[in-house]
Short mmCIF file of the C-alpha atoms (twelve columns), coordinates in Angstrom:
data_MODEL
# 
_entry.id   MODEL 
# 
loop_
_atom_site.group_PDB 
_atom_site.id 
_atom_site.type_symbol 
_atom_site.label_atom_id 
_atom_site.label_alt_id 
_atom_site.label_comp_id 
_atom_site.label_asym_id 
_atom_site.label_seq_id 
_atom_site.Cartn_x 
_atom_site.Cartn_y 
_atom_site.Cartn_z 
_atom_site.pdbx_PDB_model_num 
ATOM 1  C CA . MET A 1  6.636   1.330   11.772  1 
ATOM 2  C CA . GLY A 2  8.945   3.038   9.305   1 
ATOM 3  C CA . LEU A 3  7.457   2.841   5.827   1 
ATOM 4  C CA . ASP A 4  9.605   5.587   4.276   1 
ATOM 5  C CA . SER A 5  11.489  3.155   2.035   1 
ATOM 6  C CA . LEU A 6  9.521   1.833   -0.943  1 
ATOM 7  C CA . ASP A 7  10.997  -1.655  -0.469  1 
ATOM 8  C CA . VAL A 8  10.030  -1.755  3.217   1 
ATOM 9  C CA . PHE A 9  6.547   -0.502  2.355   1 
ATOM 10 C CA . LEU A 10 6.104   -3.156  -0.339  1 
ATOM 11 C CA . ARG A 11 7.419   -5.946  1.916   1 
ATOM 12 C CA . THR A 12 5.044   -4.848  4.672   1 
ATOM 13 C CA . VAL A 13 2.088   -4.795  2.285   1 
ATOM 14 C CA . ARG A 14 3.075   -8.181  0.866   1 
ATOM 15 C CA . ASP A 15 3.523   -9.810  4.258   1 
ATOM 16 C CA . ASP A 16 0.605   -8.229  6.148   1 
ATOM 17 C CA . LEU A 17 -1.926  -8.533  3.337   1 
ATOM 18 C CA . GLY A 18 -0.622  -11.887 2.102   1 
ATOM 19 C CA . LEU A 19 -0.209  -10.698 -1.485  1 
ATOM 20 C CA . ASP A 20 2.098   -12.379 -3.956  1 
ATOM 21 C CA . ILE A 21 3.827   -9.260  -5.275  1 
ATOM 22 C CA . ALA A 22 7.285   -8.798  -6.747  1 
ATOM 23 C CA . ILE A 23 9.475   -6.176  -5.099  1 
ATOM 24 C CA . PRO A 24 10.032  -3.572  -6.491  1 
ATOM 25 C CA . GLU A 25 8.568   -4.550  -9.871  1 
ATOM 26 C CA . ASP A 26 4.917   -4.496  -8.791  1 
ATOM 27 C CA . ALA A 27 5.147   -0.990  -7.320  1 
ATOM 28 C CA . ASP A 28 3.912   0.342   -10.669 1 
ATOM 29 C CA . THR A 29 1.373   -2.389  -11.419 1 
ATOM 30 C CA . ALA A 30 -2.247  -1.237  -11.366 1 
ATOM 31 C CA . LEU A 31 -3.825  -2.312  -8.072  1 
ATOM 32 C CA . GLY A 32 -6.545  -4.245  -9.891  1 
ATOM 33 C CA . ASP A 33 -3.866  -6.232  -11.725 1 
ATOM 34 C CA . LEU A 34 -2.033  -7.349  -8.570  1 
ATOM 35 C CA . PRO A 35 -2.497  -11.065 -7.844  1 
ATOM 36 C CA . GLY A 36 -5.151  -11.422 -5.162  1 
ATOM 37 C CA . TRP A 37 -6.049  -7.713  -4.973  1 
ATOM 38 C CA . ASP A 38 -9.671  -6.908  -4.155  1 
ATOM 39 C CA . SER A 39 -11.675 -4.262  -2.313  1 
ATOM 40 C CA . LEU A 40 -11.158 -6.062  0.991   1 
ATOM 41 C CA . ASN A 41 -7.409  -5.591  0.598   1 
ATOM 42 C CA . LEU A 42 -7.972  -1.856  0.257   1 
ATOM 43 C CA . LEU A 43 -9.721  -1.864  3.627   1 
ATOM 44 C CA . ARG A 44 -6.951  -4.008  5.100   1 
ATOM 45 C CA . LEU A 45 -4.387  -1.560  3.707   1 
ATOM 46 C CA . VAL A 46 -6.187  1.368   5.349   1 
ATOM 47 C CA . ALA A 47 -6.161  -0.523  8.678   1 
ATOM 48 C CA . LEU A 48 -2.478  -1.413  8.265   1 
ATOM 49 C CA . LEU A 49 -1.560  2.216   7.645   1 
ATOM 50 C CA . GLU A 50 -3.645  3.461   10.572  1 
ATOM 51 C CA . GLU A 51 -2.176  0.843   12.921  1 
ATOM 52 C CA . SER A 52 1.319   1.894   11.907  1 
ATOM 53 C CA . GLY A 53 0.550   5.556   12.620  1 
ATOM 54 C CA . HIS A 54 0.080   6.714   9.019   1 
ATOM 55 C CA . ARG A 55 -3.202  8.579   8.733   1 
ATOM 56 C CA . VAL A 56 -3.672  8.954   5.004   1 
ATOM 57 C CA . PRO A 57 -7.122  10.317  4.103   1 
ATOM 58 C CA . VAL A 58 -9.204  7.509   2.642   1 
ATOM 59 C CA . HIS A 59 -10.372 9.658   -0.260  1 
ATOM 60 C CA . ARG A 60 -6.714  10.079  -1.281  1 
ATOM 61 C CA . LEU A 61 -6.133  6.306   -1.059  1 
ATOM 62 C CA . LEU A 62 -9.156  5.731   -3.276  1 
ATOM 63 C CA . GLU A 63 -7.524  7.938   -5.918  1 
ATOM 64 C CA . ALA A 64 -4.294  5.900   -5.884  1 
ATOM 65 C CA . ARG A 65 -3.973  3.430   -8.726  1 
ATOM 66 C CA . ARG A 66 -0.622  1.838   -7.843  1 
ATOM 67 C CA . LEU A 67 1.271   0.872   -4.700  1 
ATOM 68 C CA . ARG A 68 3.916   3.474   -5.526  1 
ATOM 69 C CA . GLU A 69 1.190   6.136   -5.375  1 
ATOM 70 C CA . VAL A 70 0.023   4.808   -1.995  1 
ATOM 71 C CA . HIS A 71 3.614   4.936   -0.761  1 
ATOM 72 C CA . THR A 72 3.914   8.543   -1.931  1 
ATOM 73 C CA . LEU A 73 0.806   9.380   0.125   1 
ATOM 74 C CA . VAL A 74 2.277   7.600   3.157   1 
ATOM 75 C CA . LYS A 75 5.380   9.781   2.914   1 
ATOM 76 C CA . GLU A 76 3.310   12.917  2.305   1 
ATOM 77 C CA . TYR A 77 1.038   12.434  5.303   1 
ATOM 78 C CA . GLY A 78 3.702   10.928  7.563   1 
# 
């Protein structure tokens, strides 16, 4: 799954995790402030990335505070 584009990444997160996020406006919203975000969604995001072939180290994901930062990690780790 190609997640190189921020918009595609955000749409995938929105659709697969069932979050009500605005694209691209919520890319810079703190994760804790996203509607419906909780720790379970972090685990679901890790699974989504792994299933799509993006092996971002979990400790790096835990440091991310915004979806844009997660997307940057996805691009960094391929």
